C-alpha positions in Angstrom: -5.4 -31.8 -0.1 -4.4 -35.3 1.1 -1.0 -34.7 -0.5 -0.4 -31.8 1.9 -1.3 -33.9 4.9 0.9 -36.7 3.6 3.9 -34.3 3.3 3.3 -32.9 6.7 3.0 -36.4 8.2 6.3 -37.4 6.5 8.0 -34.2 7.8 6.8 -35.0 11.3 8.0 -38.6 11.1 11.4 -37.4 9.9 11.7 -35.3 13.0 11.2 -38.2 15.3 14.5 -38.8 17.1 16.0 -35.5 15.8 17.8 -33.1 18.1 15.0 -31.2 20.0 17.0 -28.0 19.7 16.7 -28.2 15.9 12.9 -28.4 15.5 9.7 -27.6 17.3 8.3 -31.0 16.2 11.4 -32.8 17.5 11.0 -30.9 20.8 7.3 -32.0 21.1 8.1 -35.6 20.3 11.0 -35.6 22.7 8.6 -34.7 25.5 6.7 -37.9 25.0 3.2 -39.0 23.9 1.4 -37.6 26.9 2.7 -34.0 26.2 1.8 -34.4 22.5 -1.7 -35.4 23.5 -1.9 -32.4 25.9 -0.9 -30.0 23.1 -3.4 -31.6 20.8 -6.1 -31.0 23.4 -5.1 -27.4 23.9 -5.2 -26.7 20.2 -8.6 -28.5 19.9 -10.0 -26.2 22.6 -8.7 -23.2 20.8 -10.4 -24.3 17.6 -13.6 -24.8 19.4 -13.5 -21.3 20.9 -12.9 -19.8 17.4 -15.8 -21.9 16.0 -18.1 -20.5 18.7 -16.9 -17.0 18.1 -17.5 -17.3 14.4 -14.1 -15.9 13.3 -13.5 -17.8 10.1 -9.9 -16.8 9.7 -8.9 -17.6 13.3 -10.8 -20.9 13.0 -8.9 -21.8 9.8 -5.6 -21.1 11.6 -6.5 -23.1 14.7 -7.8 -26.0 12.5 -4.4 -26.1 10.8 -2.8 -26.2 14.3 -5.2 -29.1 15.3 -4.2 -31.1 12.2 -0.5 -30.6 12.9 -0.8 -31.5 16.5 -3.0 -34.5 15.7 -0.3 -35.8 13.4 2.4 -35.2 16.1 0.3 -37.1 18.6 -0.2 -40.0 16.2 3.5 -40.1 15.4 4.3 -40.2 19.1 2.3 -43.4 19.4 3.5 -44.9 16.1 0.1 -44.5 14.3 0.5 -43.3 10.8 -1.7 -41.1 8.6 -2.0 -44.2 6.4 -3.4 -46.1 9.3 -6.0 -43.4 9.9 -6.9 -43.1 6.2 -7.3 -46.9 6.0 -9.8 -46.7 8.9 -11.7 -43.9 7.2 -11.8 -46.0 4.0 -13.1 -49.0 5.9 -15.9 -46.8 7.3 -16.8 -45.3 3.9 -20.3 -45.9 2.8 -21.4 -46.9 6.4 -23.9 -44.8 8.2 -22.3 -43.1 11.2 -25.2 -44.3 13.3 -24.6 -47.9 12.1 -20.9 -47.7 12.6 -21.2 -46.3 16.1 -23.8 -49.0 17.0 -21.4 -51.7 15.8 -18.6 -50.6 18.1 -17.9 -52.7 21.2 -19.6 -51.2 24.2 -17.2 -50.2 27.0 
């Protein structure tokens, strides 16, 4: 499972700086981090809608879109999947309640 995400992240990274006419990913990245974040938000909302509707197949499809657009957004801001995985590993074994309480308050 992680291998698939790692391959996808590597493919997305390889598209950074590529000709936007050659790849959808390159086209998204070329539009900048803000557009990548907007697309991630749109896909997230679509996944939420499918979760509410209870359509398992559509939710699965939209969830795949969310993961793809998350990785594009991260790449646009030079955050790697390895960075995210390291953060998840750091949090492993910590209660979500405790972890959230330890965050600096804004």
